[in-house]
N, C-alpha and C positions, 0 to 999 in steps of 0.2 A: 900613203894610207896608214902605215904603222905609226908614223909620226903624229898624225891627227888623232889616232886612237890613244896613243900614249899621253898626248896633251889633254884629251878629254878625261882620261882616267885620273891625271894629276889634279884637274879641276874638281872632280868628284871627291877625291881623297882630301883635298884642301877644304872643301865644303863640309865634309863629315867631321874633320878635325875641329874646324871652327864651331860647328854645331855642338860637338861634345864639350868643348871648353865653355861655351855659352850655357849649356844645360848644367854643367858642373858648377859654374859660378852662381846660377840661379838657385840650385839646390843648396849650395853652401850658404847663400844669403838667407834662405828660408830656414835653414838649420840653426841659425843664430837665435831665432825665437824672440820673445819679448825682452825688453831691457828694464832696468830700474831707473826711472827718470829722476829719482831723488839723489842719485850719486853726485857728490860735490856740493850738496846742500846741507845746511844745518837745520835740524828739527827743533822748533821753538816750543817752550812750554805751552800747553793748551788745556784749559779747564773752564769751568763756568764763569770765572772772572774775566774771560776773554771774549765772551759772546753774550748776546741777549736774543730773545725770541720776539720777532715781529709777527703779530697775529691780528685778526680782526679786533678793532678797538672795543667792541661791545661784548666780548666773551672772555672768560677766564683762560689763562694760559693752558691749563690742563684739559680744556675742551678742544684744543687744536694741536697740542704737542705733548709728547711723552718721551721719557728717557728711561729705559729699562734694559738691564743686562747688556749695557754697552751700546744699545741701539737707540738712536734718535729717530722718532717717528713724527713726521709733520703732515697734517692734512688740512684741507680747506674746501669750502663749497662755493660754487659759482655765484650763489646769492648772498655770500657773506659781505660784510662791510670791509672797507680798506683798513690799513693798520693805524691810521690816525683820523681824527675827525675832519681835518682839513685836506687830506689827500684825495686826489682825483684818480688814483691808480686802482687797478683791479685787486681783488682779494689775494692775500698771501699769508702763508705761515713759513717764515724763513729763520734760519739760524744766521744771524747777522754778526759777523766777526769784527767787533769794534776795537779789540785790543791790539790789532796789528794793521792799522791804516798805514799806507805807505805812499810815497811820492817819487821814489827813485830806487834803483837797484833791480835785482832779479828775485822774484818771489814765486812761491809755489803752493798750491792747494792740493792736498791728497785726501781722498776719502773713498770708502766703498759704498756705492749707492745701490738702491733697490727701488724699482717702480712697479707697483701692482698693475695687473692687467686692467684696462679700462681708463686709466689716467691718460689724458691727452690734451694737447694745446696748452702746455704749461712749461714754465722755466723751472728747472730743478737746481741750477747752479749758475752763478753769475760773478763776474768781476765788475763791481760797481765803480762808477767814476769814468768820465770821458769829457771831451770838449763838446760844447753845444754844436749841433742840436741833439747829439747823442747823450744818453745818461749812463750807458754801460760800455765797457770795453769788450766784454764777451758774455754771451748767454749760451748755456746748454739747455735746449728745449726738448720736450717730448711731443712728437706728432705721430699719432697712431702707435706703432710699435717700434719707432726709431728714435734714437737720440740725434739731435741736429744742432749745428752751429747756426743760431738764429733760425731762419727758415731753410737753410741749406748751406753747405753740403751735409750729407748724412755722415754721422760719426760712428754709429753702431746700429745695426738692424737686429731685430729680435731681442729688444732690451727688456721686455716685460718678465716679471717673476724670476729674476736671477740677480745675483750680486755681480757688480762690475767694479773694477778699480779705475777711478778717474783721477788723473793728474793734469792740472792746468798750470802752466808756467807763464808768468808775465814778466818780460824784460822791458821795464819802463823806459830806460835810457835809449834803447834801440827800437822802441815801439813795436815789439813783436809778442805774439802769444802762440803757445803750442798746447795742443791737447793730446794726451795719451790715454788710451783705454786698454786696460789689461796689459799694459806695458808696450803697446804698439802705438806709434805716432800716427794720429788720425787727422791732424790739422796743423798748419802753420799759417798764421794770418797777421795782418797789420794791426797795430794798436789803434786807439782812437783818441789819443791825447789825454788831457786831464791833469789836474795837479794833486789829486788825492784819490786813492783806490782802497777797496776792501773786498773781501770774499764773502759770499753768501751761498747757502744751500737750503733746500727745502722745496716748497711749492709756491709759485707766483703765477697766477692765472694770466693767460694770453687770450687774444681774440679767438672765439670759437671753443672755449674751454669746456671740458666735460663737467657734469654737475658735481662730481666728487673727484678730488685730486689728492694724491698722496705720494710721498717719497720717504725712504728710510736711509739712514746714514750711520756708519760706524767707522771707527779707527780714523777719525778726522785728524789731519796734521797740517800745520802751517810751517813752511820751510823757507829759508833764505839762502841765497847763493853765498858760498864762502868767498871772502875777500881775497 
């Protein structure tokens, strides 16, 4: 009887020790907090010569875009025209980064984004370029109050009326994309091929879009992995 009791006690002690170690490791992992996804990357020059504004073709740029005190503001209406007379796409006002088109290597977009309450069913950031039938390698969309990778999974809940740091890393050669929000890894996904890619941010209407769509951006950076 004593042997059985001792054996049971040793099992209990072993379980408690294992549980303590597990909880300790869990707490330690959470104590690390967010990381800096830009470590090991080179930040490239970025100014107006590296981007242009895609907006409804029948309005002036300042009717859908502003840049004031370091903040880019993009807005569009669901009834707006597309960005060219020949396009069959939905309305958009996007900062199209044309100065850093890429076809190989590891590239990163960083920006602080803000989505006002009420904006929904809209893409606010994309990695343009992919193999048919796809046109994009990645889209960050807003549905209700959440940021989504396309239609899912959820990247961030409660995204309205707050600034968030968005980092998107595209490893072209290994066909991988990663999304970090506020320094936390939220997504790892497969690429979609393609021979030329570019970053965009702003608002690009999707099915079921709200009448008014807006996003704001500041501290935009384009980075490339160090060789």
